[in-house]
KOLZABA-698599 format. One record per residue: x, y, z of N, C-alpha, C in turn. Coordinates in steps of 0.05 Angstrom, whole numbers, padded with zeros to 5 digits, always signed. Layout:
# residues N
XYZXYZXYZ
...
# end
This chain:
# residues 427
-00525+00406+00567-00515+00374+00563-00526+00354+00582
-00542+00335+00571-00548+00312+00585-00532+00289+00581
-00535+00279+00606-00516+00250+00613-00536+00234+00617
-00533+00204+00617-00544+00185+00624-00531+00161+00641
-00542+00147+00662-00531+00131+00676-00530+00105+00660
-00503+00092+00658-00507+00069+00642-00519+00044+00656
-00523+00047+00680-00538+00017+00689-00570+00030+00693
-00577+00057+00685-00608+00056+00692-00612+00085+00673
-00616+00072+00649-00616+00098+00631-00641+00120+00634
-00656+00111+00653-00679+00135+00664-00666+00156+00677
-00640+00147+00692-00630+00174+00705-00610+00192+00687
-00621+00213+00675-00608+00232+00669-00604+00257+00680
-00584+00270+00682-00570+00289+00691-00559+00311+00676
-00556+00335+00686-00541+00356+00671-00509+00350+00677
-00490+00368+00663-00469+00365+00664-00455+00376+00693
-00466+00397+00706-00464+00402+00731-00471+00386+00751
-00490+00366+00749-00499+00345+00763-00480+00325+00765
-00474+00318+00740-00456+00293+00738-00425+00300+00745
-00414+00328+00746-00392+00331+00759-00392+00334+00789
-00413+00336+00799-00419+00347+00829-00420+00314+00843
-00438+00303+00829-00447+00273+00835-00426+00248+00831
-00409+00256+00805-00389+00232+00806-00400+00208+00793
-00418+00193+00807-00433+00171+00797-00460+00172+00801
-00476+00153+00786-00505+00155+00784-00515+00133+00804
-00538+00123+00800-00553+00101+00820-00537+00079+00811
-00533+00058+00832-00523+00026+00831-00490+00039+00821
-00482+00060+00829-00446+00061+00815-00448+00067+00791
-00471+00072+00775-00471+00071+00744-00452+00097+00734
-00439+00091+00715-00425+00115+00706-00445+00132+00684
-00440+00156+00682-00448+00177+00667-00440+00173+00638
-00453+00181+00621-00449+00182+00590-00465+00199+00576
-00453+00213+00557-00463+00236+00542-00490+00222+00524
-00512+00241+00526-00536+00227+00516-00532+00238+00484
-00518+00257+00474-00514+00268+00451-00490+00259+00446
-00478+00250+00422-00447+00246+00418-00445+00264+00390
-00433+00290+00397-00429+00316+00379-00409+00299+00360
-00411+00315+00334-00393+00304+00316-00388+00332+00298
-00358+00336+00293-00348+00354+00275-00350+00350+00247
-00347+00368+00229-00345+00359+00199-00318+00361+00198
-00313+00352+00176-00281+00347+00165-00269+00379+00165
-00287+00400+00155-00278+00421+00150-00274+00436+00176
-00293+00432+00196-00290+00443+00228-00259+00426+00238
-00256+00405+00232-00236+00387+00245-00207+00402+00231
-00204+00411+00210-00183+00423+00197-00181+00445+00209
-00201+00468+00212-00201+00494+00226-00188+00486+00251
-00199+00469+00264-00190+00466+00291-00162+00459+00298
-00154+00441+00281-00123+00431+00280-00110+00456+00277
-00117+00478+00271-00098+00504+00265-00102+00519+00287
-00119+00517+00304-00119+00531+00329-00102+00527+00350
-00099+00544+00369-00079+00543+00393-00096+00517+00413
-00077+00508+00429-00090+00486+00448-00115+00497+00463
-00106+00515+00477-00132+00527+00494-00157+00534+00480
-00157+00547+00458-00183+00556+00442-00193+00530+00429
-00177+00510+00422-00188+00488+00412-00204+00474+00432
-00191+00470+00454-00198+00454+00478-00225+00455+00484
-00227+00490+00488-00259+00501+00498-00274+00491+00478
-00272+00495+00448-00290+00486+00430-00302+00457+00435
-00283+00442+00437-00282+00414+00444-00307+00409+00465
-00294+00421+00487-00309+00418+00514-00339+00429+00507
-00337+00450+00499-00372+00466+00491-00385+00445+00481
-00373+00431+00459-00388+00410+00445-00408+00394+00463
-00393+00389+00483-00407+00365+00504-00425+00381+00525
-00409+00402+00532-00425+00412+00561-00447+00433+00550
-00446+00446+00524-00472+00460+00513-00471+00490+00528
-00491+00498+00532-00493+00525+00542-00492+00527+00574
-00494+00505+00590-00486+00507+00618-00466+00520+00629
-00443+00529+00614-00421+00546+00622-00420+00564+00596
-00420+00590+00599-00419+00607+00575-00390+00602+00560
-00384+00604+00540-00362+00600+00523-00341+00614+00537
-00343+00640+00538-00319+00654+00552-00309+00648+00575
-00330+00638+00594-00324+00629+00623-00309+00605+00621
-00321+00584+00600-00307+00561+00595-00281+00565+00584
-00275+00576+00563-00249+00587+00554-00225+00595+00574
-00234+00612+00598-00225+00623+00617-00213+00603+00637
-00232+00579+00645-00226+00560+00658-00203+00545+00648
-00210+00537+00620-00189+00515+00604-00159+00530+00607
-00160+00554+00603-00133+00568+00602-00121+00566+00630
-00136+00569+00654-00126+00569+00679-00112+00535+00687
-00131+00516+00671-00126+00491+00677-00097+00479+00662
-00099+00487+00630-00082+00480+00616-00060+00498+00607
-00038+00492+00631-00017+00515+00628+00008+00505+00620
+00006+00483+00609+00035+00467+00601+00020+00449+00574
+00047+00449+00558+00045+00432+00534+00035+00402+00532
+00032+00392+00508+00032+00362+00505+00045+00356+00477
+00071+00362+00479+00084+00355+00455+00089+00324+00441
+00091+00331+00418+00100+00301+00410+00127+00297+00404
+00137+00277+00410+00169+00275+00406+00172+00252+00387
+00187+00257+00369+00194+00239+00344+00214+00218+00361
+00204+00195+00359+00222+00166+00375+00239+00156+00346
+00215+00148+00324+00227+00135+00301+00215+00149+00276
+00221+00145+00256+00211+00155+00229+00183+00157+00227
+00172+00130+00238+00142+00125+00236+00125+00126+00265
+00145+00133+00286+00133+00132+00310+00139+00154+00328
+00119+00170+00343+00120+00191+00359+00108+00183+00391
+00122+00200+00409+00107+00193+00432+00095+00219+00439
+00067+00218+00446+00055+00242+00460+00064+00242+00489
+00076+00262+00496+00086+00269+00527+00064+00288+00540
+00055+00270+00557+00034+00286+00574+00044+00290+00598
+00068+00288+00605+00082+00294+00633+00092+00323+00637
+00086+00343+00621+00097+00367+00626+00083+00384+00648
+00065+00373+00661+00046+00395+00683+00060+00389+00711
+00050+00400+00730+00056+00404+00753+00068+00377+00767
+00046+00350+00765+00050+00329+00776+00064+00310+00752
+00077+00320+00735+00091+00301+00714+00073+00277+00707
+00048+00279+00706+00033+00261+00692+00009+00273+00677
-00004+00254+00660-00024+00256+00642-00050+00266+00657
-00046+00256+00683-00073+00263+00694-00079+00294+00705
-00055+00308+00699-00057+00336+00707-00078+00347+00692
-00079+00344+00664-00100+00354+00646-00128+00354+00660
-00134+00325+00667-00161+00323+00678-00167+00331+00707
-00147+00330+00724-00148+00336+00748-00151+00366+00751
-00135+00381+00740-00141+00411+00740-00167+00422+00726
-00171+00412+00701-00201+00417+00693-00223+00408+00712
-00221+00391+00723-00248+00382+00742-00241+00400+00765
-00219+00408+00777-00220+00432+00798-00230+00455+00788
-00227+00465+00764-00241+00484+00754-00267+00487+00744
-00278+00461+00737-00308+00461+00736-00323+00458+00761
-00311+00444+00782-00319+00440+00806-00323+00463+00822
-00302+00480+00820-00305+00511+00836-00326+00524+00818
-00323+00522+00796-00348+00543+00782-00373+00532+00791
-00379+00505+00791-00404+00498+00797-00414+00498+00824
-00401+00488+00840-00409+00488+00874-00403+00519+00884
-00387+00535+00878-00389+00563+00886-00379+00558+00919
-00394+00566+00936-00387+00571+00965-00393+00541+00978
-00406+00525+00968-00418+00500+00978-00394+00480+00986
-00391+00469+01014-00367+00455+01020-00368+00429+01003
-00344+00420+00994-00347+00394+00980-00326+00373+00989
-00329+00351+00988-00305+00334+01002-00303+00313+00972
-00280+00313+00965-00269+00295+00941-00254+00275+00953
-00268+00247+00951-00260+00220+00951-00247+00208+00932
-00222+00200+00929-00215+00182+00905-00193+00165+00916
-00193+00146+00894-00169+00126+00898-00147+00124+00878
-00123+00119+00882-00102+00125+00860-00085+00096+00863
-00078+00093+00839-00058+00072+00834-00028+00082+00826
-00028+00111+00837-00002+00126+00830-00003+00157+00823
-00013+00159+00799-00014+00189+00788-00040+00204+00788
-00062+00191+00794-00085+00206+00802-00083+00222+00827
-00071+00212+00843-00070+00225+00874-00054+00247+00866
-00031+00251+00858-00016+00273+00859-00031+00300+00844
-00038+00285+00817-00059+00303+00803-00074+00320+00815
-00096+00305+00833-00118+00310+00845-00110+00331+00864
-00091+00320+00880-00077+00335+00909-00069+00366+00898
-00053+00363+00881-00042+00390+00867-00065+00405+00851
-00082+00391+00839-00108+00419+00825-00126+00421+00845
-00128+00410+00871-00145+00420+00893-00131+00437+00917
-00109+00430+00913-00093+00443+00941-00098+00471+00947
-00105+00480+00968-00112+00506+00973-00137+00518+00961
-00152+00501+00952-00180+00515+00942-00196+00516+00968
-00209+00537+00970-00224+00540+00994-00252+00523+00989
-00264+00516+01009-00290+00500+01017-00285+00466+01001
-00258+00463+00997-00256+00434+00984-00233+00413+01001
-00245+00396+01012-00232+00377+01027-00224+00353+01008
-00198+00343+01008-00195+00321+00993-00187+00296+01005
-00192+00276+01004-00186+00250+01020-00175+00225+00999
-00151+00217+00998-00140+00204+00973-00131+00175+00984
-00140+00152+00976-00134+00127+00989-00113+00114+00964
-00093+00106+00981-00073+00091+00952-00067+00062+00966
-00062+00048+00953-00051+00021+00963-00021+00015+00974
-00018+00018+01000+00007+00021+01019+00027+00002+01001
+00053+00015+00996+00080+00001+00988+00074-00010+00960
+00048+00002+00942+00048-00005+00921+00052+00015+00896
+00056+00033+00902+00065+00057+00889+00089+00071+00893
+00103+00079+00871+00134+00085+00875+00134+00108+00898
+00160+00104+00915+00161+00128+00935+00160+00161+00925
+00169+00159+00900+00168+00190+00886+00140+00198+00886
+00125+00180+00875+00094+00184+00868+00083+00188+00895
+00087+00172+00915+00077+00182+00936+00080+00209+00958
+00109+00215+00949+00118+00241+00961+00105+00264+00951
+00094+00260+00923+00083+00283+00912+00057+00291+00922
+00043+00273+00931+00018+00281+00940+00015+00275+00972
+00032+00263+00986+00029+00254+01013+00041+00273+01032
+00054+00294+01019+00068+00320+01036+00059+00343+01037
+00034+00344+01027+00018+00375+01019+00010+00378+01051
-00006+00363+01058-00020+00374+01083-00047+00393+01076
-00053+00408+01095-00071+00431+01087-00097+00414+01085
-00109+00421+01059-00136+00414+01055-00134+00384+01040
-00113+00369+01038-00106+00347+01029-00094+00329+01047
-00115+00302+01048-00111+00281+01073-00107+00257+01053
-00087+00242+01063-00075+00218+01043-00079+00194+01065
-00089+00168+01053-00092+00145+01068-00075+00125+01058
-00060+00113+01064-00045+00084+01060-00062+00064+01070
-00072+00049+01048-00091+00025+01055-00072+00000+01053
-00080-00020+01067-00058-00045+01068-00077-00063+01050
-00079-00056+01023-00091-00075+01008-00079-00067+00979
-00096-00075+00955-00086-00067+00929-00106-00043+00921
-00102-00032+00894-00119-00014+00884-00147-00016+00880
-00154-00040+00875-00185-00048+00868-00201-00047+00897
-00185-00055+00922-00196-00053+00946-00199-00025+00949
-00179-00008+00948-00186+00024+00952-00203+00032+00936
-00209+00027+00906-00232+00030+00899-00258+00024+00907
-00257-00004+00915-00286-00014+00931-00292+00004+00954
-00273+00014+00971-00278+00029+00993-00292+00059+00983
-00278+00065+00964-00296+00096+00952-00320+00087+00946
-00328+00065+00928-00354+00059+00920-00369+00055+00940
-00363+00040+00963-00379+00044+00994-00382+00068+01001
-00369+00092+01003-00371+00112+01014-00394+00124+00999
-00393+00125+00968-00412+00139+00956-00444+00120+00951
-00445+00098+00965-00470+00084+00974-00478+00086+01001
-00461+00108+01017-00472+00110+01038-00482+00135+01040
-00505+00138+01045-00525+00162+01035-00522+00185+01058
-00520+00173+01085-00512+00195+01105-00484+00206+01100
-00466+00195+01093-00437+00201+01095-00439+00224+01069
-00449+00216+01049-00453+00230+01022-00463+00253+01028
-00484+00256+01043-00496+00284+01045-00480+00301+01069
-00471+00283+01089-00459+00304+01109-00431+00314+01097
-00419+00301+01078-00390+00313+01067-00392+00326+01042
-00419+00325+01032-00415+00335+01003-00403+00320+00984
-00397+00295+00983-00382+00275+00974-00379+00273+00941
-00358+00274+00932-00350+00279+00904-00325+00259+00896
-00324+00248+00873-00302+00233+00864-00285+00247+00846
-00258+00244+00846-00245+00257+00828-00224+00235+00804
-00240+00208+00805-00229+00190+00794-00233+00194+00763
-00219+00177+00746-00230+00177+00717-00261+00173+00711
-00274+00164+00733-00303+00158+00731-00315+00184+00726
-00303+00213+00738-00319+00236+00732-00316+00243+00710
-00341+00251+00697-00337+00261+00669-00326+00285+00661
-00317+00299+00681-00301+00325+00668-00277+00316+00670
-00261+00295+00679-00238+00288+00680-00236+00279+00649
-00253+00260+00643-00254+00244+00618-00256+00262+00597
-00269+00285+00594-00278+00305+00571-00247+00317+00572
-00232+00323+00588-00212+00338+00587-00189+00325+00569
-00187+00299+00572-00173+00281+00562-00169+00284+00536
-00198+00285+00521-00207+00289+00496-00188+00311+00479
-00181+00326+00497-00168+00351+00482-00140+00348+00472
-00124+00327+00489-00097+00327+00481-00091+00304+00457
-00113+00291+00454-00110+00276+00425-00113+00292+00406
-00132+00315+00403-00130+00334+00385-00107+00349+00381
-00091+00355+00400-00067+00369+00405-00048+00353+00390
-00043+00328+00395-00030+00308+00383-00029+00308+00349
-00055+00302+00344-00056+00305+00312-00050+00329+00302
-00054+00350+00314-00053+00379+00303-00015+00387+00297
-00004+00371+00316+00028+00365+00309+00040+00347+00287
+00022+00335+00275+00028+00312+00255+00029+00325+00230
+00044+00315+00214+00048+00326+00181+00018+00308+00173
+00010+00322+00151-00017+00307+00136-00012+00279+00130
+00006+00270+00120+00012+00238+00110+00010+00221+00137
+00020+00235+00160+00015+00217+00183-00012+00218+00193
-00023+00241+00191-00053+00240+00199-00073+00221+00186
-00063+00218+00161-00081+00194+00146-00082+00171+00154
-00060+00161+00167-00056+00136+00172-00048+00130+00201
-00064+00142+00222-00054+00149+00248-00064+00126+00269
-00048+00108+00279-00051+00086+00297-00043+00098+00331
-00059+00095+00352-00055+00104+00374-00055+00080+00392
-00030+00077+00405-00029+00059+00431-00028+00067+00457
-00045+00057+00470-00057+00076+00496-00043+00059+00518
-00029+00064+00539-00027+00047+00563-00053+00050+00582
-00061+00025+00588-00086+00026+00598-00089+00006+00625
-00105+00025+00647-00105+00011+00671-00133+00012+00678
-00143+00040+00682-00174+00042+00688-00194+00049+00659
-00179+00047+00641-00185+00053+00611-00201+00082+00611
-00195+00104+00625-00205+00129+00617-00189+00139+00599
-00162+00134+00594-00153+00146+00571-00158+00139+00546
-00162+00112+00545-00176+00103+00515-00201+00111+00507
-00215+00116+00535-00244+00122+00527-00244+00148+00519
-00228+00167+00524-00227+00194+00512-00213+00199+00481
-00193+00179+00480-00186+00177+00453-00207+00165+00433
-00222+00151+00444-00246+00136+00424-00266+00161+00426
-00269+00174+00443-00295+00200+00438-00278+00219+00421
-00251+00225+00425-00243+00239+00404-00248+00234+00375
-00245+00206+00369-00250+00194+00344-00283+00193+00337
-00298+00196+00357-00325+00199+00350-00330+00224+00340
-00315+00245+00354-00320+00273+00345-00312+00280+00316
-00296+00265+00304-00288+00260+00278-00256+00267+00274
-00246+00265+00298-00216+00263+00297-00204+00235+00279
-00187+00250+00257-00180+00218+00238-00158+00205+00257
-00171+00181+00272-00154+00163+00277-00159+00134+00267
-00140+00125+00252-00151+00096+00240-00156+00073+00258
-00139+00067+00280-00149+00053+00301-00130+00058+00330
-00140+00040+00352-00127+00045+00372-00120+00017+00380
-00100+00017+00396-00088-00007+00416-00092-00004+00443
-00107-00023+00462-00105-00021+00484-00080-00036+00498
-00062-00021+00505-00037-00037+00518-00040-00041+00548
-00044-00065+00557-00042-00071+00583-00013-00084+00593
-00011-00089+00622+00015-00107+00633-00001-00140+00636
+00010-00151+00660+00003-00175+00662-00031-00177+00670
-00040-00156+00681-00071-00151+00691-00086-00148+00662
-00089-00169+00651-00101-00170+00621-00129-00179+00618
-00145-00169+00632-00173-00173+00637-00184-00163+00609
-00175-00142+00593-00188-00133+00570-00180-00149+00546
-00153-00149+00543-00141-00169+00522-00152-00199+00519
-00161-00208+00540-00170-00236+00546-00194-00237+00541
-00211-00212+00545-00239-00211+00535-00245-00210+00506
-00222-00187+00493-00225-00183+00465-00218-00212+00454
-00200-00224+00465-00190-00250+00444-00212-00272+00445
-00222-00278+00477-00241-00298+00482-00267-00298+00482
-00278-00268+00489-00305-00260+00488-00316-00264+00518
-00301-00273+00537-00309-00278+00565-00292-00255+00588
-00309-00242+00601-00303-00222+00622-00297-00237+00645
-00270-00241+00650-00257-00262+00674-00240-00246+00689
-00238-00225+00707-00220-00213+00715-00200-00232+00739
-00179-00236+00738-00163-00246+00753-00152-00232+00780
-00144-00245+00797-00128-00225+00818-00111-00207+00807
-00110-00181+00825-00094-00159+00808-00066-00170+00819
-00047-00168+00792-00017-00172+00800+00002-00143+00803
+00019-00148+00819+00036-00123+00821+00056-00126+00799
+00062-00099+00785+00082-00104+00762+00094-00077+00764
+00113-00074+00741+00131-00052+00742+00113-00032+00735
+00092-00031+00720+00076-00007+00708+00049-00008+00728
+00061+00000+00756+00039-00001+00776+00014+00016+00769
+00016+00034+00753-00012+00050+00754-00029+00040+00735
-00025+00019+00728-00037-00003+00707-00042-00028+00719
-00043-00031+00747-00042-00053+00760-00072-00053+00773
-00087-00057+00751-00122-00058+00750-00132-00081+00739
-00149-00098+00754-00158-00119+00740-00188-00118+00732
-00207-00098+00748-00231-00091+00738-00233-00059+00727
-00228-00059+00708-00228-00026+00696-00252-00015+00702
-00257+00009+00709-00282+00020+00716-00293+00032+00687
-00274+00042+00671-00286+00056+00651-00293+00035+00621
-00285+00010+00626-00297-00005+00607-00326-00006+00598
-00342-00002+00617-00372+00000+00606-00380+00024+00586
-00362+00044+00589-00364+00067+00574-00353+00059+00546
-00325+00045+00543-00317+00040+00516-00338+00020+00502
-00352+00001+00519-00369-00021+00505-00394-00002+00495
-00403+00020+00510-00424+00035+00504-00424+00051+00473
-00397+00061+00479-00388+00078+00453-00391+00062+00426
-00377+00039+00425-00375+00020+00406-00404+00019+00397
-00425+00010+00418-00452+00006+00413-00465+00030+00401
-00465+00046+00408-00473+00074+00399-00466+00081+00370
-00437+00078+00367-00427+00088+00340-00425+00062+00322
-00435+00043+00326-00437+00013+00312-00408+00006+00303
-00391+00013+00321-00368+00006+00312-00363-00023+00321
-00338-00040+00311-00339-00071+00320-00313-00073+00338
-00322-00087+00365-00297-00088+00385-00273-00103+00371
-00280-00120+00353-00256-00133+00340-00238-00120+00327
-00240-00091+00322-00224-00080+00311-00208-00060+00326
-00216-00063+00353-00195-00048+00379-00170-00073+00379
-00150-00060+00373-00120-00075+00378-00118-00079+00408
-00103-00095+00417-00102-00100+00444-00068-00117+00447
-00059-00111+00476-00035-00128+00476-00031-00127+00510
-00020-00152+00519-00015-00153+00545+00019-00156+00545
+00028-00141+00562+00058-00140+00561+00070-00147+00585
+00091-00168+00590+00097-00176+00613+00120-00161+00624
+00130-00161+00648+00151-00142+00660+00183-00142+00651
+00182-00173+00637+00212-00177+00625+00214-00162+00596
+00188-00160+00582+00189-00151+00558+00184-00121+00560
+00174-00110+00580+00178-00084+00590+00205-00069+00593
+00216-00085+00608+00247-00079+00612+00263-00079+00589
+00262-00096+00572+00274-00103+00548+00268-00077+00528
+00242-00070+00528+00230-00048+00511+00246-00020+00521
+00248-00017+00548+00256+00007+00564+00285+00008+00549
+00298-00014+00551+00328-00011+00538+00330-00003+00509
+00310-00018+00497+00313-00018+00465+00307+00017+00460
+00290+00029+00475+00280+00059+00472+00299+00072+00478
+00321+00064+00503+00341+00080+00506+00365+00081+00482
+00364+00059+00470+00385+00057+00445+00374+00066+00425
+00345+00081+00423+00339+00095+00404+00341+00120+00410
+00355+00131+00431+00358+00160+00444+00335+00167+00458
+00316+00151+00467+00292+00161+00480+00287+00149+00511
+00287+00165+00528+00286+00157+00557+00255+00156+00562
+00251+00123+00573+00223+00120+00575+00217+00109+00605
+00190+00105+00611+00185+00088+00637+00171+00065+00629
+00164+00047+00649+00148+00025+00638+00121+00027+00631
+00099+00046+00634+00076+00050+00626+00080+00051+00591
+00098+00078+00587+00100+00086+00556+00116+00062+00543
+00132+00044+00556+00142+00021+00542+00129+00000+00532
+00107-00002+00550+00085-00022+00543+00070-00015+00521
+00056+00012+00517+00047+00023+00495+00063+00022+00471
+00095+00033+00472+00105+00029+00452+00111-00003+00434
+00113-00018+00460+00120-00044+00449+00092-00056+00436
+00067-00051+00443+00044-00057+00430+00044-00043+00400
+00047-00021+00398+00053-00005+00374+00068-00018+00355
+00088-00019+00367+00114-00028+00349+00109-00054+00335
+00099-00074+00354+00089-00099+00343+00070-00100+00321
+00048-00079+00323+00022-00082+00310+00022-00062+00285
+00041-00040+00285+00042-00020+00265+00046-00035+00233
+00033-00025+00220+00033-00038+00188+00052-00017+00172
+00058-00027+00153+00079-00007+00137+00060+00016+00126
+00069+00041+00123+00055+00060+00114+00041+00074+00134
+00034+00059+00157+00021+00074+00177+00041+00094+00196
+00027+00109+00210+00040+00128+00232+00037+00119+00258
+00052+00117+00280+00042+00109+00301+00042+00127+00328
+00032+00129+00343+00033+00146+00368+00031+00131+00393
+00048+00133+00413+00045+00119+00437+00042+00142+00456
+00022+00136+00475+00022+00156+00501+00046+00151+00518
+00057+00178+00525+00076+00176+00549+00063+00191+00575
+00052+00175+00596+00035+00182+00610+00045+00195+00639
+00074+00188+00641+00085+00198+00665+00117+00205+00660
+00132+00220+00675+00153+00226+00666+00171+00201+00682
+00196+00196+00670+00209+00174+00676+00220+00170+00708
+00221+00202+00717+00229+00203+00741+00209+00198+00764
+00188+00199+00753+00167+00185+00781+00171+00155+00783
+00188+00147+00765+00193+00115+00771+00224+00110+00770
+00237+00132+00787+00263+00131+00791+00283+00104+00792
+00268+00099+00814+00285+00064+00826+00287+00051+00802
+00261+00044+00793+00264+00018+00777+00273+00025+00746
+00267+00055+00743+00285+00061+00712+00313+00062+00716
+00318+00071+00736+00356+00070+00739+00362+00036+00745
+00346+00025+00761+00355-00002+00761+00356-00012+00729
+00337-00015+00714+00332-00024+00686+00356-00013+00669
+00357+00008+00671+00375+00022+00652+00404+00028+00655
+00405+00024+00686+00432+00022+00697+00448+00043+00694
+00429+00072+00693+00443+00102+00696+00426+00115+00713
+00444+00137+00725+00428+00155+00747+00408+00174+00727
+00387+00181+00739+00366+00192+00732+00360+00217+00745
+00366+00242+00739+00369+00265+00750+00331+00275+00758
+00331+00284+00782+00304+00293+00785+00295+00320+00781
+00275+00318+00768+00261+00350+00757+00253+00362+00783
+00251+00390+00781+00247+00400+00809+00223+00399+00823
+00205+00393+00806+00176+00380+00818+00179+00358+00839
+00192+00340+00830+00201+00321+00851+00221+00322+00869
+00239+00343+00864+00266+00344+00874+00260+00362+00905
+00240+00379+00902+00230+00395+00923+00213+00381+00941
+00206+00362+00937+00186+00344+00959+00198+00317+00965
+00221+00309+00954+00232+00283+00963+00245+00279+00988
+00249+00299+00999+00260+00299+01031+00235+00302+01047
+00216+00310+01038+00194+00319+01058+00180+00298+01076
+00173+00300+01100+00158+00274+01109+00133+00266+01100
+00123+00242+01104+00099+00234+01092+00079+00239+01112
+00056+00249+01107+00037+00254+01126+00007+00238+01130
+00008+00213+01116-00008+00199+01115-00022+00182+01134
-00046+00179+01138-00057+00161+01154-00054+00131+01142
-00058+00114+01162-00055+00086+01157-00076+00070+01165
-00090+00053+01142-00115+00040+01151-00116+00013+01137
-00126-00009+01151-00136-00033+01134-00156-00030+01118
-00163-00043+01097-00185-00041+01080-00208-00044+01093
-00217-00029+01105-00235-00033+01130-00261-00006+01129
-00280-00005+01113-00295+00019+01111-00306+00031+01141
-00318+00011+01159-00321+00027+01183-00297+00050+01193
-00270+00038+01189-00247+00056+01197-00247+00081+01180
-00248+00078+01154-00250+00101+01135-00270+00119+01142
-00297+00109+01142-00316+00128+01150-00317+00142+01175
-00303+00129+01200-00296+00141+01224-00278+00169+01218
-00258+00161+01199-00233+00183+01197-00243+00203+01186
-00263+00197+01163-00278+00217+01143-00298+00239+01160
-00312+00229+01182-00332+00239+01196-00318+00248+01217
-00291+00246+01223-00281+00263+01247-00281+00289+01245
-00281+00299+01221-00276+00331+01218-00302+00344+01213
# end
């Protein structure tokens, strides 16, 4: 598999290189040189396969012969040990629940697959994973790499801007997992990560790699659950499918669009954001004008400069799709709360991110269409706000209950690269 740098098309790398390098020159994202496509017959056959077999086939279409099929399937089997069920919410709407993994968020799929790929590729070479999180990435990456030999993980997160239980999930592990609470927002954490990757000495000394959704292995893993969703739908729903994606860094939407590019029958997508509405404003007005990031109820989407957007634009350009066919919505906190209550009245317990995706979907779904919205995290990860909004206690699943009372092990830093560098070089 060859990938090229979106900022410098002359830089072309293998899948293994893209996974270990993370970013290209000038912080450019890697993108597949070939966009594989399955025939309608192949798609039908694949939708009858089990999740792991089908996922290995999807991933092989991108990875090629760099990893033998048998080895790839074994790695996928180790990574995807939990389901991605579609839960019926209304007659014409379902929720693709992506929170049944060890850290109760969709990022378990990408994090665990990336850990498998990185250990397959790097063997005994020491690697340092440096990543920023707005909530769920941190836990998924920490748990996916926890205890793996020759891997050190450093995770930056905005201090006080993720939910207390999100923080407990990955800041209580210790061992090869180091967490850093940064006195700033997520975009500042992301900027520190990019500075580290621009520091050649640091990169070489530590064997630096990123596990954000900018890493191509994470993105490819996410394609798989779109196929899994469609496999669970009746034929009439498959023919008129609209998918609403809660969007922060836009990795999930990119993966869905790649699934469509492979031939998966998805009629259209809706990019659902919160008040951090850079993309909806861009799609409406044609100008890219990020505002300062605002803190919202749906904190994992508090991103005003989404890193994956260049990949979305590239895919539309390559497939000759029209950007004005991409649905969009920006949902404020009050509407999010009202929507969570509305879903509860329908018998479905949800959290802010999924509620935003549902709201956008319900508002834009046409008669005869079937809508699917992504449930990206378990409601209990936002226990305080969900209980406050819905006015009832929320029991903790065991994954959270067993970490809730453990002490936080995080370092505390200002948004200062010199101090982060010192911390990272100290070991």
